[in-house]
C-alpha positions as CSV (number, residue, x, y, z in Angstrom):
1,M,0.0,0.0,0.0
2,K,1.5,3.3,-1.0
3,T,1.2,6.2,1.4
4,I,3.2,8.9,-0.5
5,W,2.2,12.2,-1.9
6,G,4.6,13.2,-4.6
7,P,6.9,13.6,-6.4
8,I,6.2,17.3,-6.2
9,I,3.5,18.7,-3.8
10,A,1.5,21.8,-4.9
11,A,-0.9,21.9,-2.0
12,C,-3.0,24.5,-0.4
13,I,-4.2,23.0,2.9
14,L,-5.0,23.9,6.5
15,L,-4.2,20.9,8.7
16,L,-6.3,20.0,11.7
17,A,-5.4,16.6,13.3
18,A,-6.4,16.5,16.9
19,C,-8.0,14.3,19.6
20,G,-11.8,14.5,20.1
21,K,-13.3,15.7,23.3
22,D,-15.6,14.0,25.7
23,H,-18.9,15.7,26.8
24,N,-17.4,16.6,30.1
25,N,-15.1,19.1,28.4
26,A,-15.5,21.9,26.0
27,P,-16.8,20.8,22.6
28,A,-14.3,20.3,19.8
29,V,-13.6,23.4,17.8
30,P,-15.7,23.2,14.6
31,P,-13.8,23.1,11.3
32,P,-12.9,26.5,9.9
33,A,-14.9,27.7,6.9
34,A,-11.8,27.5,4.6
35,V,-9.5,25.1,2.9
36,T,-9.3,22.1,5.3
37,L,-7.6,18.8,5.9
38,L,-9.3,17.2,8.9
39,A,-8.2,14.1,10.8
40,T,-10.0,14.7,14.1
41,G,-10.9,12.1,16.6
42,G,-14.5,11.6,17.4
43,T,-16.3,13.0,20.5
44,G,-16.9,10.6,23.4
45,S,-19.9,10.6,25.8
46,A,-18.6,9.7,29.3
47,G,-15.9,7.9,27.4
48,A,-12.6,8.9,25.8
49,G,-12.5,11.0,22.7
50,G,-11.0,9.3,19.7
51,L,-7.4,9.8,18.8
52,G,-6.6,12.2,16.0
53,G,-5.0,10.9,12.8
54,Y,-1.7,11.8,11.2
55,V,-0.6,13.2,7.9
56,Y,2.5,11.9,6.0
57,V,4.0,13.8,3.1
58,D,7.0,12.6,1.1
59,S,8.3,14.5,-1.9
60,Y,11.3,14.6,-4.2
61,G,10.6,18.4,-4.5
62,Y,9.9,21.1,-1.9
63,V,7.5,20.8,1.0
64,K,6.7,24.0,3.0
65,V,4.9,24.0,6.4
66,L,4.3,27.6,7.5
67,K,3.5,28.8,11.0
68,S,2.0,32.0,9.7
69,G,1.4,33.9,6.5
70,T,-0.8,33.0,3.5
71,V,-0.7,30.2,1.0
72,D,-0.8,30.6,-2.8
73,A,-4.4,29.6,-3.7
74,S,-4.1,30.9,-7.3
75,F,-3.7,27.5,-8.9
76,V,-6.4,27.0,-11.5
77,I,-7.0,24.2,-13.9
78,S,-8.3,25.3,-17.3
79,A,-11.7,24.0,-18.3
80,I,-11.3,20.4,-19.7
81,T,-12.8,19.4,-23.0
82,P,-13.5,15.7,-22.5
83,S,-12.0,13.3,-25.0
84,L,-14.4,10.4,-25.1
85,G,-12.9,8.4,-28.0
86,T,-14.6,6.5,-30.8
87,N,-17.2,4.7,-28.8
88,P,-18.5,7.0,-26.1
89,Y,-21.6,6.5,-24.0
90,V,-23.8,9.0,-22.0
91,I,-26.0,8.0,-19.1
92,S,-28.5,10.8,-19.4
93,G,-30.9,10.2,-16.5
94,G,-32.5,7.7,-14.1
95,T,-30.7,4.7,-12.6
96,T,-28.6,2.4,-14.7
97,T,-27.6,-0.9,-13.0
98,L,-25.1,-2.8,-15.0
99,E,-25.6,-6.4,-16.0
100,V,-22.9,-9.0,-16.4
101,V,-23.5,-11.0,-19.5
102,S,-21.7,-14.3,-20.0
103,D,-23.8,-15.7,-22.9
104,T,-22.0,-14.9,-26.1
105,T,-25.3,-15.3,-28.0
106,S,-27.1,-12.7,-25.9
107,T,-29.2,-10.2,-27.8
108,I,-28.6,-7.5,-25.1
109,S,-28.7,-3.9,-26.4
110,G,-27.1,-1.1,-24.5
111,L,-24.5,-0.9,-21.7
112,Y,-23.3,-4.1,-20.0
113,M,-20.2,-5.9,-18.6
114,K,-18.5,-9.2,-19.3
115,P,-17.3,-11.6,-16.6
116,S,-13.8,-10.9,-15.3
117,D,-13.4,-8.0,-17.8
118,Q,-12.8,-4.5,-16.6
119,Y,-14.3,-2.7,-19.6
120,L,-17.9,-1.6,-20.4
121,Y,-19.5,-2.8,-23.6
122,L,-22.3,-1.6,-25.9
123,G,-24.5,-4.4,-27.0
124,D,-26.0,-4.1,-30.5
125,G,-28.6,-6.8,-30.1
126,D,-27.4,-9.0,-32.9
127,G,-27.0,-12.2,-30.9
128,D,-23.2,-12.1,-30.9
129,T,-21.5,-10.3,-28.1
130,T,-18.0,-11.2,-29.3
131,N,-18.2,-8.3,-31.8
132,D,-19.5,-5.7,-29.3
133,Q,-17.1,-2.8,-28.9
134,A,-15.7,-1.6,-25.6
135,V,-16.9,1.9,-24.4
136,T,-14.0,4.4,-24.8
137,G,-15.4,7.3,-22.8
138,L,-18.3,7.7,-20.3
139,T,-20.4,10.7,-19.2
140,V,-22.8,10.4,-16.2
141,N,-25.2,13.4,-16.5
142,A,-26.6,15.3,-13.6
143,G,-29.6,13.5,-12.1
144,A,-28.4,10.1,-13.5
145,T,-27.0,7.3,-11.3
146,L,-24.7,4.5,-12.5
147,V,-24.7,1.4,-10.3
148,L,-21.6,-0.8,-10.8
149,V,-21.5,-4.5,-10.0
150,D,-18.8,-7.0,-9.2
151,Q,-18.0,-8.7,-12.5
152,G,-15.1,-10.6,-11.0
153,Y,-12.1,-8.6,-12.3
154,W,-11.3,-7.5,-8.7
155,G,-13.3,-9.5,-6.2
156,G,-15.6,-7.2,-4.2
157,Y,-15.2,-4.2,-6.5
158,G,-17.3,-2.7,-9.2
159,T,-14.6,-2.0,-11.8
160,V,-14.6,0.2,-14.9
161,W,-11.6,1.0,-17.2
162,L,-11.9,3.5,-20.0
163,A,-9.2,4.3,-22.6
164,N,-10.5,7.9,-22.7
165,D,-12.2,10.1,-20.2
166,L,-14.8,9.7,-17.4
167,V,-17.0,12.7,-16.7
168,V,-19.2,12.5,-13.6
169,N,-22.0,15.1,-13.1
170,G,-24.4,12.6,-11.5
171,T,-23.6,9.7,-9.2
172,I,-21.5,6.5,-9.4
173,T,-22.1,3.8,-6.7
174,S,-22.0,0.0,-6.6
175,T,-23.8,-3.1,-5.4
176,A,-20.3,-4.4,-4.7
177,P,-18.7,-3.1,-1.4
178,S,-16.1,-1.1,-3.3
179,I,-15.3,0.8,-6.5
180,Y,-12.2,0.8,-8.8
181,L,-12.1,3.2,-11.7
182,E,-9.4,3.9,-14.4
183,A,-9.7,6.5,-17.1
184,N,-7.3,8.9,-18.9
185,V,-9.1,11.7,-17.1
186,I,-11.4,11.2,-14.1
187,D,-13.4,14.4,-13.8
188,V,-15.9,14.7,-11.0
189,E,-17.7,18.0,-11.5
190,S,-19.4,20.2,-8.9
191,G,-22.6,18.1,-8.8
192,G,-20.9,14.8,-9.2
193,N,-20.6,12.1,-6.6
194,I,-18.7,8.9,-6.3
195,T,-19.8,7.0,-3.2
196,T,-19.3,3.8,-1.3
197,S,-20.7,5.2,1.9
198,A,-22.5,2.7,4.2
199,T,-26.3,2.5,3.9
200,A,-27.0,0.2,6.9
201,D,-26.4,1.1,10.5
202,G,-23.2,-0.3,11.9
203,S,-21.7,-0.9,8.4
204,P,-18.4,0.4,7.1
205,G,-17.8,2.4,4.0
206,G,-16.4,0.6,1.0
207,D,-13.0,1.3,-0.6
208,I,-12.5,3.6,-3.6
209,Y,-9.6,3.3,-6.0
210,L,-9.2,6.0,-8.7
211,G,-6.2,4.8,-10.6
212,N,-3.7,2.2,-9.4
213,G,-0.4,2.7,-11.2
214,N,-1.3,1.1,-14.4
215,N,-0.4,4.1,-16.7
216,V,-4.0,4.5,-17.6
217,T,-5.1,7.3,-15.3
218,K,-3.3,10.6,-16.1
219,T,-5.4,13.2,-14.3
220,I,-7.9,13.1,-11.4
221,I,-10.0,16.2,-10.8
222,N,-12.6,16.4,-8.0
223,R,-14.9,19.4,-7.8
224,G,-17.8,17.4,-6.3
225,T,-17.9,14.8,-3.5
226,I,-16.1,11.5,-3.2
227,E,-17.1,9.7,-0.1
228,A,-16.6,6.4,1.7
229,K,-18.3,7.1,5.1
230,G,-19.3,4.6,7.8
231,L,-22.7,4.6,9.4
232,G,-23.3,4.2,13.1
233,T,-20.4,2.2,14.6
234,G,-19.1,1.6,11.0
235,S,-15.7,2.8,10.0
236,G,-14.9,4.8,7.0
237,G,-13.5,3.1,3.9
238,Y,-10.1,3.2,2.4
239,T,-9.7,5.8,-0.5
240,Y,-6.7,5.8,-2.9
241,F,-5.9,8.1,-5.8
242,E,-3.0,7.5,-8.2
243,A,-2.5,9.4,-11.4
244,D,0.6,9.9,-13.6
245,D,0.4,13.7,-14.0
246,L,-2.1,15.5,-11.7
247,V,-4.5,15.1,-8.8
248,A,-6.5,18.2,-7.9
249,N,-9.2,18.5,-5.3
250,Y,-11.5,21.5,-5.2
251,G,-14.5,19.6,-3.6
252,T,-14.9,17.2,-0.7
253,I,-13.2,13.8,0.0
254,D,-14.7,12.2,3.1
255,T,-13.8,8.8,4.7
256,S,-15.2,9.6,8.2
257,G,-16.4,7.0,10.6
258,G,-20.1,6.9,11.6
259,K,-21.8,8.6,14.5
260,S,-23.4,6.2,16.8
261,D,-26.2,6.6,19.4
262,T,-25.7,3.1,20.9
263,G,-22.0,2.4,20.7
264,S,-18.5,3.7,20.0
265,G,-18.1,6.0,17.0
266,G,-16.7,4.5,13.8
267,S,-13.0,5.0,13.0
268,G,-12.1,7.2,10.1
269,G,-10.8,5.6,6.9
270,E,-7.4,6.2,5.3
271,F,-6.9,8.5,2.3
272,D,-3.8,8.1,0.2
273,V,-2.6,10.1,-2.8
274,Y,0.2,9.1,-5.1
275,V,1.2,11.2,-8.2
276,D,3.9,9.4,-10.2
277,Y,5.4,12.3,-12.2
278,G,3.4,15.5,-11.4
279,N,1.6,17.5,-8.8
280,F,-1.1,17.2,-6.1
281,Y,-3.2,20.3,-5.3
282,S,-6.1,20.7,-2.9
283,S,-8.1,23.8,-2.2
284,G,-11.1,21.7,-1.0
285,T,-11.8,19.6,2.0
286,V,-10.3,16.2,3.0
287,R,-11.9,14.6,6.0
288,T,-10.9,11.4,7.7
289,N,-12.6,12.1,11.1
290,G,-13.6,9.6,13.7
291,G,-17.3,9.4,14.5
292,E,-19.0,10.6,17.7
293,G,-19.8,7.9,20.3
294,G,-23.2,7.3,21.9
295,N,-24.0,7.8,25.6
296,G,-21.2,6.2,27.7
297,Y,-19.1,5.2,24.6
298,S,-15.9,6.5,23.1
299,G,-15.4,8.4,20.0
300,G,-13.8,6.7,17.0
301,G,-10.2,7.3,16.0
302,A,-9.4,9.4,13.0
303,G,-8.0,7.9,9.8
304,T,-4.6,8.8,8.4
305,V,-3.7,10.8,5.3
């Protein structure tokens, strides 16, 4: 597991990594309304507050940690014109739950997946899936939801690889516990959401991998929300970004543990970023907080970054 940011860090962050409070003390200081990186332990109720997380930075270039002064927040990425390739697909609205098709004589028409294959395919309904073409680029429009499934490429993951770009204005989630995405550019716009957050009380969030060192993903941009939160006593999921050239976060990345009324707060999940040749920049929020514990229970420990 890689836990490195680098090779060169271009970050605009305000770091808060502290222990939580119990209810017998003053409440924890709320997050500032500014650029934040939060790894705060959860609040306990007649129990200990959770331990704060830690942040590890490793770079072949320069890293500056300033006691005072201001940071340069002028870094701006130009508007991206998506490159969707020769066989693009748009999910325009509603909920699309992918189907895994193993029958090569299927007459399926539309978007589907093949067993143990990381690509999406467009069925033409001709009764021969061996000639169906892989989707090169994908757009999930605002108001649309794409539900991935575990097709067996990575066990427990809804996996999609694209040769070109992925643009998310809607929601991507999965019936599998976790999500793994590769694309030339992964662009989550302001209304976009990639989520493996728990939906059942006491359950953990799933993992999210955006890129994984396969020389496929060059750029990851998040202006929306990427979350793997626990619910109740559930811990936050593990979230990992790896791109060749650039990772930029203008939105929210949240791997926090759940808040519980009947037990200890969930632990925050870990968030790792690795940039193989370029820069990491964040002017948004990264949150790996531990959850608040119920009456008489401890708060959850924060995750690490």
